N, C-alpha and C positions, 0 to 999 in steps of 0.2 A: 503493501500501499504506500509507505514512503517515496518507492521507485515514480511510482503513478502521479504524487501528488506534486512531487520536485518536476516532472516534466511537465504537468499542467500550468505551475508557478512558472518555469521559463519562458514556455510558449505565452503566456498572458504578458510578463515583462516586453519577451520580444516585440509582440503585438502592441502595446502601449509605447515603446520607444520610436515605432515604425510611425505610427501615429502622432506620433508630437513630432517628428522628422517632417512629416508630410504638413502639419500646421506651421510650422516655423518656416521650411521653406518647400513651397508647393511644386517649385520647377527643378530639374535634376538637369545635368550636363547630356546632351544626345548620346547616345554609346555607337551609332553608325558614323558622324562626324567628331568623336571626341571632344565635342563642344566649340569646334572650329565654323561650322555654319556650312562649308564646305570641303570637297575632298581632295585631296593632294595627289599629283599627278606629275610625271616626270617630263622633260622634253627627250629630244634626239640626244642631246649631250650627257643626259641623265640629273640635269639639275632639276630642283622641284620647282612647280609653279601652282599657281593654284587650280584647281578642279572647277566642275562642276558644282554648284547650289546642292546642298542638300535636300532631299525629299521628303523626309522624316520631319525634320524642324523646322524647315523652309527658311532655310537660312540664319535662324536664330541661332543654334547652338544650343538651344534649350527644349527640355521635352517637359510635360506635366507627368508629374509621378503617378503610379497605378493606384495608387490610396488617396491622394486626391481627386484623379479621375471619379473613382465610385464614390465618394462623399458627396463630390458637386453634381453627379447624376443622381444620387438618392435624392439629394438636397431638392433637387429641380422636381422630382417627381411627386415628395411631399410637398413641395409649395402648392402646384398645379390640383393637386388633390384635394388642397385645406382651402382654396382662394376660394372666396363665395363673390359672385359678382354682384 
């Protein structure tokens, strides 16, 4: 029983920490472009140059975190369901 209780406590702690990160910093760096906003490519001489804009983050370098996206979705659904005209 203590092992199960430890696992539940650990899982709850990780979840609460992730919720705190999503509340404090809702945007994280894009994983595809590493926060640059564009891809790097090389020219014929092997020098690095700027490539195309990143399609995932639309060249901003930031993406909304999954937890914040879920919170925004649930809040929007709740507001739409409780809004009385």
